[in-house]
C-alpha positions in Angstrom: -24.3 70.7 112.6 -22.9 70.9 109.2 -25.0 68.8 107.1 -24.8 68.3 102.9 -27.1 66.7 100.3 -26.7 63.5 98.0 -29.2 62.0 95.9 -31.9 63.7 98.6 -30.4 62.5 101.8 -28.9 65.0 104.5 -26.2 63.6 106.0 -23.5 65.1 108.6 -20.2 65.4 106.4 -17.8 66.6 109.1 -19.1 63.7 111.0 -18.8 60.8 108.6 -15.5 61.8 107.7 -14.2 62.2 111.1 -15.9 58.5 111.6 -14.0 57.5 108.5 -10.6 58.5 109.9 -11.0 56.7 113.2 -12.5 53.6 111.4 -9.5 53.7 109.1 -6.9 54.5 112.7 -8.3 51.2 114.4 -7.2 49.2 110.6 -4.1 50.3 111.0 -3.5 49.8 114.5 -4.0 45.9 113.6 -1.3 46.3 111.2 1.0 48.7 113.2 0.6 46.4 116.4 0.4 42.8 114.5 4.0 43.7 113.0 5.6 44.4 116.5 3.6 41.4 118.1 4.7 38.8 115.4 8.0 37.4 117.4 5.8 37.0 120.7 3.3 35.4 118.4 6.0 33.3 117.3 7.3 31.9 120.5 3.9 31.8 121.9 2.9 29.5 119.3 6.2 28.4 118.3 6.1 29.6 114.9 8.7 29.5 112.1 8.9 33.1 110.1 6.9 31.7 106.9 4.1 31.0 109.4 4.2 34.2 110.9 4.1 35.6 107.6 0.4 33.5 106.9 -0.9 34.9 110.1 -0.2 38.6 107.7 -1.0 36.7 104.7 -4.6 36.0 106.2 -5.5 39.2 107.4 -4.4 40.3 104.0 -6.8 38.0 102.5 -9.2 39.0 104.7 -9.6 42.4 103.8 -9.2 41.3 100.0 -12.2 38.7 100.5 -14.3 41.4 102.1 -13.3 44.5 99.9 -14.5 42.4 97.2 -17.4 41.5 98.4 -18.7 45.1 100.4 -17.7 47.4 97.8 -20.3 46.0 95.1 -22.7 46.0 98.0 -21.8 49.5 99.3 -25.4 50.8 96.9 -27.7 47.8 98.3 -27.1 47.2 101.1 -25.8 50.5 102.2 -22.9 52.5 103.7 -23.9 52.9 107.4 -24.2 49.1 108.2 -21.4 48.3 106.7 -19.4 50.1 108.6 -21.2 49.6 111.5 -20.9 45.8 110.7 -17.2 46.7 110.5 -16.7 47.7 114.3 -18.2 44.9 115.6 -15.8 43.0 113.3 -13.0 44.8 115.1 -14.5 43.9 118.5 -14.9 40.4 117.9 -11.3 39.4 116.2 -9.6 41.2 118.9 -11.1 39.7 121.7 -11.1 36.2 119.5 -7.1 36.9 119.4 -6.8 37.1 123.1 -8.5 34.5 123.5 -6.8 31.9 121.0 -6.1 28.9 122.9 -3.9 27.2 118.8 -2.7 28.3 116.3 -5.7 27.7 113.7 -7.8 30.0 116.0 -6.1 32.9 115.8 -5.7 32.1 112.3 -9.4 32.5 112.4 -9.4 35.7 114.5 -6.7 37.5 111.7 -9.2 36.5 109.3 -11.7 38.3 111.3 -10.1 41.5 112.0 -9.0 41.6 108.0 -12.8 41.2 107.1 -13.4 44.4 109.1 -10.8 46.1 107.8 -11.5 45.2 104.1 -15.5 47.2 105.3 -13.6 49.8 105.9 -11.8 50.6 103.1 -14.6 49.2 100.9 -17.2 51.8 102.4 -15.0 55.0 103.3 -13.3 55.4 99.9 -16.4 55.5 98.0 -18.0 57.4 100.4 -15.1 59.9 100.9 -15.3 60.3 96.9 -19.0 61.1 96.5 -19.1 63.6 99.7 -16.1 65.7 98.1 -16.0 65.0 94.4 -14.5 68.1 93.3 -11.4 67.2 95.2 -10.6 63.3 95.0 -7.1 62.9 95.2 -6.4 65.7 98.3 -9.2 64.5 100.1 -8.1 60.6 99.6 -5.4 61.3 100.7 -6.2 63.7 103.5 -8.5 60.7 105.1 -5.8 58.2 104.2 -3.4 60.1 106.6 -5.0 58.6 109.1 -3.4 55.3 108.4 -0.2 56.5 109.3 -1.8 57.9 112.4 -3.6 54.4 113.6 0.2 53.3 112.8 1.9 56.1 115.0 -0.9 55.3 117.6 -0.1 51.8 117.7 3.5 51.6 117.2 3.6 54.1 120.2 1.1 52.2 122.3 3.4 49.0 122.2 5.9 51.0 122.8 4.2 52.0 126.2 3.9 48.6 127.3 7.3 47.4 126.4 8.8 50.1 128.7 6.3 49.8 131.7 6.9 45.8 131.4 11.0 46.4 131.0 10.8 44.0 128.1 14.1 43.7 125.8 13.6 44.6 121.8 14.0 41.0 121.2 10.4 39.2 123.3 12.0 36.6 125.7 9.8 33.4 126.5 8.3 33.8 129.2 4.7 34.4 130.7 5.3 38.7 130.2 6.1 38.4 126.5 2.6 36.4 126.2 0.6 39.1 128.4 2.4 42.4 126.2 1.2 41.2 123.5 -2.5 40.8 124.8 -2.5 43.9 126.0 -1.6 46.0 123.2 -4.4 43.9 121.2 -6.8 45.2 123.6 -6.0 48.6 122.8 -7.8 48.3 119.3 -11.1 47.7 120.9 -11.0 51.4 122.5 -11.2 52.9 118.6 -13.7 50.6 117.4 -15.5 51.4 119.7 -15.2 54.6 119.4 -16.0 55.2 115.6 -19.0 52.5 116.5 -19.9 55.4 118.3 -19.6 57.8 116.1 -21.8 56.3 113.7 -24.4 56.2 115.9 -28.1 57.5 114.5 -26.1 59.1 111.0 -27.4 59.0 107.7 -24.8 57.8 104.4 -25.3 59.4 101.5 -25.8 57.0 98.3 -22.6 56.9 96.0 -22.0 59.2 93.5 -22.6 56.5 90.8 -25.9 56.2 91.6 -26.4 60.1 92.1 -25.1 60.3 88.7 -27.6 57.7 87.4 -24.7 55.2 85.7 -25.9 51.5 85.4 -24.2 48.1 87.3 -23.4 47.5 83.5 -21.6 50.7 83.0 -19.6 50.4 86.3 -18.5 47.0 84.9 -18.1 47.8 81.6 -15.7 50.9 82.7 -13.5 48.8 85.0 -12.1 46.4 81.4 -10.6 48.9 79.9 -6.8 48.8 79.4 -6.5 51.5 81.3 -7.6 50.5 84.9 -6.4 47.3 84.2 -2.9 48.9 84.2 -3.9 50.8 87.1 -4.9 47.5 89.4 -1.6 46.0 88.5 0.2 49.6 89.7 -1.5 49.1 92.9 0.0 45.4 93.1 3.5 47.0 93.1 2.8 49.9 95.0 1.3 47.7 97.8 3.3 45.3 98.0 6.1 47.5 98.0 4.5 50.0 100.8 3.2 47.5 103.3 4.8 44.3 102.7 8.1 45.7 104.9 5.4 47.2 107.3 4.6 43.8 108.1 7.9 42.6 108.2 9.7 45.7 109.8 9.6 45.4 113.6 11.3 42.2 113.4 13.5 42.5 110.6 15.1 45.4 112.4 15.2 44.4 115.4 17.5 41.4 113.9 19.4 43.9 111.7 20.1 46.8 114.0 19.4 45.2 117.4 16.6 48.0 118.6 12.8 47.7 118.8 12.3 48.1 115.3 8.5 49.1 115.8 9.9 52.5 116.5 10.9 53.3 113.1 7.5 52.3 111.6 6.3 55.3 114.1 8.6 57.6 112.6 8.4 56.4 108.9 4.3 56.8 109.5 4.7 60.2 111.2 6.6 61.6 107.8 2.9 59.8 105.9 1.0 61.7 108.2 1.9 65.1 108.4 3.1 64.9 104.4 -0.8 63.4 103.6 -2.0 66.5 105.6 -0.5 68.6 103.1 -1.1 66.3 100.1 -2.7 68.9 97.8 -0.2 71.0 97.4 2.1 68.4 96.4 -0.6 67.2 93.3 -0.8 70.1 92.5 2.6 70.9 92.1 3.6 67.9 90.5 0.7 65.9 89.0 -0.6 62.9 90.4 1.4 60.5 88.2 4.4 62.8 88.9 4.7 62.0 92.6 4.1 58.6 91.8 7.5 58.8 90.1 9.0 60.3 92.8 7.8 58.1 94.9 8.6 55.0 92.7 12.0 55.9 92.9 12.7 57.3 96.8 10.9 54.1 98.1 14.0 51.9 95.6 16.5 54.0 97.2 15.1 53.4 100.5 14.3 49.7 100.1 18.2 49.2 98.6 19.2 51.0 101.8 17.5 49.2 104.7 19.1 46.1 103.8 22.4 47.1 104.2 21.9 49.0 107.0 23.2 47.3 110.4 23.4 50.7 112.1 20.8 52.7 113.7 22.0 56.1 112.2 22.2 54.3 108.7 18.5 52.3 109.1 17.0 56.0 110.7 18.1 57.4 107.3 16.8 54.7 105.1 13.8 54.3 106.9 13.4 58.3 106.5 13.9 57.2 102.7 11.4 54.7 102.2 9.1 56.3 104.5 9.0 59.6 102.3 9.1 56.8 98.7 5.9 55.5 100.5 3.6 58.1 101.8 1.4 59.0 98.6 1.4 55.5 96.7 -2.1 54.2 98.3 -4.0 56.8 98.3 -3.0 58.4 95.2 -3.4 55.0 93.4 -6.9 55.5 94.6 -7.3 59.3 93.4 -5.9 58.4 90.1 -8.4 55.5 89.5 -11.7 57.6 90.9 -10.4 60.7 88.4 -9.6 59.0 85.3 -11.9 56.2 85.3 -15.1 58.0 87.6 -17.6 55.6 86.2 -16.3 52.2 88.0 -17.9 53.9 91.4 -17.5 51.6 94.2 -16.5 48.7 92.0 -13.0 50.4 90.7 -12.3 51.3 93.9 -12.9 48.0 95.6 -10.6 46.2 92.7 -8.2 48.7 93.7 -7.9 48.2 96.8 -8.3 44.1 96.5 -5.3 44.0 94.2 -3.2 45.7 96.7 -4.2 43.6 98.9 -3.7 40.5 96.7 -0.3 41.2 96.1 0.4 42.3 99.5 -0.9 38.9 100.8 1.2 36.9 98.9 4.4 39.0 100.2 3.7 37.9 103.5 4.7 34.5 103.4 7.3 34.7 100.5 9.5 37.6 102.4 9.1 35.3 105.7 10.6 32.4 103.3 13.5 34.4 102.2 13.5 35.5 105.8 14.4 31.8 106.6 16.2 30.2 103.9 18.2 33.6 104.6 19.1 33.0 108.3 19.5 29.2 107.4 22.2 29.4 104.8 24.2 31.9 106.8 23.7 29.8 110.3 27.2 27.8 110.9 25.9 23.9 110.5 27.3 23.4 114.3 25.1 25.6 115.3 22.4 24.7 112.9 22.0 21.8 114.7 21.9 22.8 118.3 19.4 25.7 117.9 17.4 24.5 114.1 14.2 22.8 114.9 11.1 21.5 112.5 13.0 23.6 110.1 13.2 26.6 112.1 15.0 28.5 114.7 14.1 27.4 118.1 14.3 31.0 120.2 14.3 28.4 123.7 17.2 26.7 122.1 19.3 30.0 121.3 19.4 31.1 125.2 21.2 28.1 125.9 24.3 28.3 123.6 27.1 30.1 124.2 28.2 34.6 123.7 29.9 33.3 120.3 27.1 30.6 119.2 24.8 34.3 120.0 26.6 36.4 118.2 26.4 33.4 115.4 22.8 33.5 115.4 22.5 37.2 115.3 24.6 37.8 112.4 22.8 34.9 110.5 19.4 36.7 111.2 21.2 40.1 110.0 21.5 38.2 106.6 18.7 36.7 106.7 16.4 40.0 107.6 18.3 42.1 105.1 17.1 39.8 102.4 13.9 40.7 102.4 14.2 44.3 101.8 16.1 43.9 98.9 13.9 41.4 97.2 11.3 44.1 97.8 13.6 46.8 95.9 13.2 45.5 92.7 9.3 46.0 92.4 9.3 50.1 92.5 12.3 49.7 90.1 9.8 48.5 88.2 7.2 51.5 89.1 10.0 54.0 87.8 9.6 52.9 84.3 5.3 52.4 83.9 5.0 56.0 85.7 7.8 57.5 84.0 6.0 56.0 80.4 2.7 57.1 81.7 3.7 60.5 82.7 5.4 61.7 79.7 2.6 60.5 77.8 0.3 62.6 79.1 2.3 65.2 79.3 2.8 64.7 75.6 -1.2 65.3 75.1 -1.6 68.5 77.6 -0.9 67.0 81.0 -3.1 65.4 83.5 -6.9 65.7 83.9 -9.3 64.4 86.4 -12.6 63.9 84.3 -16.1 64.1 85.2 -18.4 60.6 85.5 -20.6 62.1 83.1 -17.6 61.9 80.2 -18.3 59.0 78.3 -14.8 59.2 76.7 -11.1 57.8 77.4 -10.7 57.4 80.9 -14.5 58.2 82.3 -16.6 56.1 79.8 -13.6 53.5 79.0 -14.4 53.1 75.6 -12.4 52.4 72.7 -10.4 55.7 72.9 -9.1 54.9 76.2 -5.8 56.4 77.0 -5.8 56.0 81.1 
């Protein structure tokens, strides 16, 4: 058994890393499967696009609440206890979702899953950073490779279910649609049970911050310096750029291209998985900040291209560019934060994750609202009178239209859907400027450097000389 020692605690580093990766797979599956079943949930519970966005909002808010509460508790309660609670939360949340009799219960179940997801993020990031203190950015990218890995697994499972049940890309009202999304959600339980078993009888190290003797007061002080606050702002923009479109890509590309959009999500996730496995090569060649400049530029181009892609070929090319762009955002931002501000400890990583999720949670309903308004603006007035109920398009009424009217609804959906990507594309454009200035500033001072937790100067201690 491969063991390591941290603060005189013996633990199986390899097994804990595997368990963390499987936990992240379960977390990612909830995102990809939710993105695929939003339309089906909308039909089953008679929801508008904005209400569907609220489902995503609850998932993100659960994640945010959990990561803010759990992050600082990693030292007092213990990472092992918290990660086991996350597995239980995943199981309970999925079961409650499947059995939900109403929209309110569905939202509550989504919140529970979000809490479990946030706990995984809050525990596993400092766990990986603690187990690999000399290689944080690379190992965090390796760990986060299993985010797209989970997206791939979830996406392929939804595709298999649809094929097995011979369901169309655009779901129709009926018992088959209702059963299909419940089967898809149930697959998450298998993964949750797997990482719960991997954690059985395992010991965990204390965090790097505690092992190094950095006090709680010093940890909070280090999180208040201007450089770290700028990192939080950038995390908001990168998270919305990466995760906002992911929650809508299945629904949006179904409308714009007319195929099962989850396959594009699987494709871009595949790119992310492979590239993150080799992230260390990019980090050494470009530096973390250099990677962020390139990522932001590609993301901007990819999102704008997606908003004008109405054929499979064009959407495939645009999704490739966007997938390349968003690959390194989340783990590299965490790596930069913990390398430049290591004294922030688990709190700093929790704040980074929370900032990203808060921003993304707000983006869900906003994107849904843009979607709805775009559809209404493009829908002919006579067709609106036939299909719009309580401010939203009723799928059952669309089925009663003639072919010409259905075509006008499809065209309106295309315009409304495209607007969601176009709106988000502005954010990575802002990031190009910010990261570009940071990269140039650090290069002028000798280049990017990871700091030791024992440093009390610029990024390490968060004092007056902060240059982060």
